[in-house]
C-alpha positions as CSV (number, residue, x, y, z in Angstrom):
1,M,-68.7,179.0,-21.8
2,K,-68.6,180.6,-25.2
3,K,-64.8,180.7,-25.1
4,V,-64.7,177.0,-24.3
5,I,-67.0,176.2,-27.2
6,I,-65.0,178.4,-29.6
7,I,-61.7,176.8,-28.6
8,L,-63.2,173.3,-28.9
9,C,-64.5,174.2,-32.4
10,L,-61.1,175.5,-33.4
11,F,-59.4,172.3,-32.1
12,I,-61.8,170.0,-33.9
13,T,-61.4,172.0,-37.1
14,G,-57.7,171.7,-36.8
15,L,-57.9,168.0,-36.4
16,A,-60.2,167.7,-39.4
17,V,-57.9,169.8,-41.5
18,Y,-54.9,167.7,-40.5
19,S,-56.6,164.4,-41.2
20,A,-58.1,165.6,-44.4
21,D,-54.7,166.9,-45.5
22,L,-53.2,163.4,-45.0
23,A,-55.8,162.1,-47.4
24,G,-54.8,164.9,-49.8
25,G,-58.1,166.9,-49.6
26,V,-57.2,170.1,-47.8
27,V,-55.0,173.0,-48.7
28,F,-52.5,174.1,-46.1
29,D,-49.3,176.1,-45.8
30,W,-46.2,173.9,-45.2
31,A,-44.3,176.9,-43.9
32,D,-46.9,177.8,-41.3
33,I,-47.4,174.4,-39.6
34,K,-45.4,173.4,-36.6
35,Q,-42.1,171.5,-37.0
36,I,-43.4,168.5,-35.2
37,E,-46.3,168.2,-37.8
38,R,-43.8,168.5,-40.7
39,D,-41.6,165.8,-39.1
40,T,-44.5,163.5,-38.5
41,R,-45.7,163.8,-42.1
42,I,-42.2,163.3,-43.5
43,E,-41.8,160.1,-41.5
44,Q,-45.3,158.8,-42.3
45,F,-44.7,159.0,-46.1
46,R,-41.1,157.8,-45.8
47,K,-42.5,154.6,-44.2
48,I,-45.0,154.2,-47.0
49,L,-42.5,154.7,-49.8
50,F,-39.7,152.5,-48.5
51,E,-41.8,149.6,-47.5
52,Q,-42.7,149.0,-51.1
53,D,-40.6,146.8,-53.4
54,F,-39.8,148.6,-56.6
55,T,-37.8,146.7,-59.2
56,V,-36.0,148.8,-61.8
57,E,-37.3,148.3,-65.2
58,R,-34.9,149.1,-68.0
59,P,-36.0,152.2,-70.0
60,S,-37.6,151.1,-73.2
61,V,-36.6,154.3,-74.9
62,K,-32.9,155.4,-74.6
63,K,-33.0,158.1,-77.4
64,D,-35.9,160.1,-78.6
65,S,-35.9,159.5,-82.3
66,R,-38.5,162.3,-82.7
67,Y,-36.5,164.9,-80.6
68,K,-36.6,167.6,-83.3
69,E,-40.4,167.4,-83.5
70,H,-40.8,167.3,-79.7
71,V,-38.4,170.2,-79.1
72,M,-40.3,172.3,-81.6
73,L,-43.6,171.4,-80.0
74,V,-42.6,172.2,-76.4
75,S,-40.9,175.4,-77.6
76,D,-44.3,176.4,-79.0
77,G,-46.1,175.5,-75.8
78,I,-47.7,172.3,-77.0
79,T,-48.2,169.8,-74.2
80,E,-50.1,167.0,-75.9
81,T,-50.3,165.2,-79.3
82,D,-52.3,162.1,-80.3
83,D,-49.6,159.8,-78.9
84,V,-47.6,161.7,-76.3
85,N,-47.8,164.2,-73.4
86,L,-45.0,166.7,-73.3
87,C,-43.5,169.0,-70.7
88,A,-40.8,171.7,-71.2
89,F,-38.2,172.6,-68.5
90,Y,-36.7,176.1,-68.5
91,K,-33.9,177.8,-66.6
92,G,-35.1,181.3,-66.8
93,K,-36.2,181.7,-70.4
94,F,-33.8,179.0,-71.7
95,L,-35.3,175.7,-72.7
96,Y,-32.9,173.0,-71.4
97,A,-34.8,169.7,-71.4
98,Y,-38.2,168.2,-72.1
99,A,-40.2,165.2,-70.9
100,V,-42.2,162.7,-72.9
101,Q,-45.0,160.4,-71.6
102,Y,-46.1,157.9,-74.2
103,K,-49.9,157.4,-74.1
104,N,-49.5,153.7,-74.8
105,D,-47.2,153.4,-71.7
106,P,-48.4,156.1,-69.3
107,K,-46.6,154.8,-66.2
108,K,-43.3,155.9,-67.6
109,V,-42.0,159.4,-68.2
110,Y,-38.7,160.1,-70.1
111,Y,-36.6,163.2,-69.7
112,Y,-34.4,164.3,-72.6
113,S,-31.8,166.8,-73.6
114,L,-32.6,169.0,-76.5
115,L,-30.7,166.5,-78.7
116,G,-32.9,163.6,-77.6
117,K,-30.4,162.0,-75.2
118,L,-32.1,160.4,-72.2
119,Y,-31.3,162.1,-68.9
120,Y,-33.8,160.4,-66.5
121,F,-36.9,158.2,-66.5
122,D,-39.7,157.8,-64.0
123,I,-41.7,154.7,-63.2
124,M,-45.1,155.2,-61.5
125,S,-46.8,152.7,-59.2
126,G,-49.6,150.4,-60.2
127,N,-52.5,152.7,-59.1
128,Y,-51.3,155.6,-61.3
129,P,-53.0,158.0,-62.2
130,N,-55.3,157.6,-59.2
131,F,-54.0,159.3,-56.0
132,P,-52.1,158.4,-53.9
133,Y,-49.4,156.9,-56.0
134,T,-45.6,156.7,-56.0
135,S,-43.0,157.4,-58.5
136,R,-39.3,156.4,-58.7
137,Q,-36.9,158.4,-60.8
138,Y,-33.7,156.9,-62.3
139,R,-30.8,158.3,-64.3
140,A,-30.3,156.9,-67.8
141,N,-27.8,154.4,-66.3
142,E,-30.6,153.1,-64.0
143,K,-29.1,154.7,-60.9
144,P,-31.9,155.8,-58.5
145,V,-32.4,159.6,-58.2
146,S,-35.5,160.1,-56.1
147,V,-38.7,158.5,-54.7
148,I,-41.9,160.6,-54.6
149,Y,-45.2,160.1,-52.9
150,F,-48.0,161.9,-54.7
151,V,-50.7,162.6,-52.1
152,S,-52.7,164.6,-54.6
153,H,-52.1,166.7,-57.8
154,D,-51.0,169.6,-55.6
155,M,-48.9,167.8,-52.9
156,Q,-45.9,165.6,-53.2
157,Y,-43.3,164.4,-50.7
158,M,-39.8,163.8,-52.3
159,Y,-37.0,161.6,-50.9
160,A,-33.5,160.5,-51.9
161,P,-33.0,156.8,-52.7
162,D,-31.5,156.3,-49.2
163,G,-34.8,157.7,-47.6
164,K,-33.5,161.2,-46.8
165,F,-36.3,163.8,-47.2
166,T,-35.4,166.2,-50.0
167,G,-38.5,168.3,-50.3
168,F,-42.2,168.9,-50.2
169,W,-44.0,170.2,-53.3
170,Y,-47.2,172.2,-52.8
171,K,-48.4,173.3,-56.2
172,D,-45.5,175.3,-57.8
173,K,-43.4,175.6,-54.7
174,M,-40.9,173.2,-53.1
175,F,-40.1,173.5,-49.4
176,N,-37.4,171.9,-47.2
177,S,-38.1,170.1,-44.0
178,K,-37.9,173.3,-41.9
179,G,-40.6,175.0,-44.0
180,G,-38.3,177.2,-46.2
181,Q,-39.1,177.5,-49.8
182,V,-36.2,176.2,-52.0
183,L,-37.6,175.9,-55.6
184,T,-40.4,177.1,-57.8
185,R,-41.7,175.3,-61.0
186,T,-43.8,176.7,-63.8
187,N,-45.7,173.5,-64.6
188,Y,-47.2,171.1,-62.1
């Protein structure tokens, strides 16, 4: 009888973890869950993302006129000023790009070269910054790059514009659909 109760408790706990995870509230290891669970989650969030109608808004900022200042700030590890949030992107120890989010227009993020040339821009959904929300990323020429479903700060599901799953971010690690780690980031 004790074994039955223990098994039943483990089963109920597993269901609670799974349902809480879908709401973004529980930590789990993508690599350790069964493939059927990964596939179910991938499809669930694909449906949510691609049922929405996103219209492409033209980027309001094509060139960062303050690129020298912003590059200097991100190089020094500064992530916020009175009017912008900043993020640096490194390949190894080499700074190769930075992002700017203007506080007066927080639903957009612009990604620039070190000379202030626009590479990409993101547009967040209406409920940003509250979770869950979605983000669509475009190249400077407005060609779609990716669609992301932000379950929580720690968990994001990423898809190509055609709906193909490209990765699952958990904190600083990105995993493929089979549970293998493919990337690491320093700032999430």
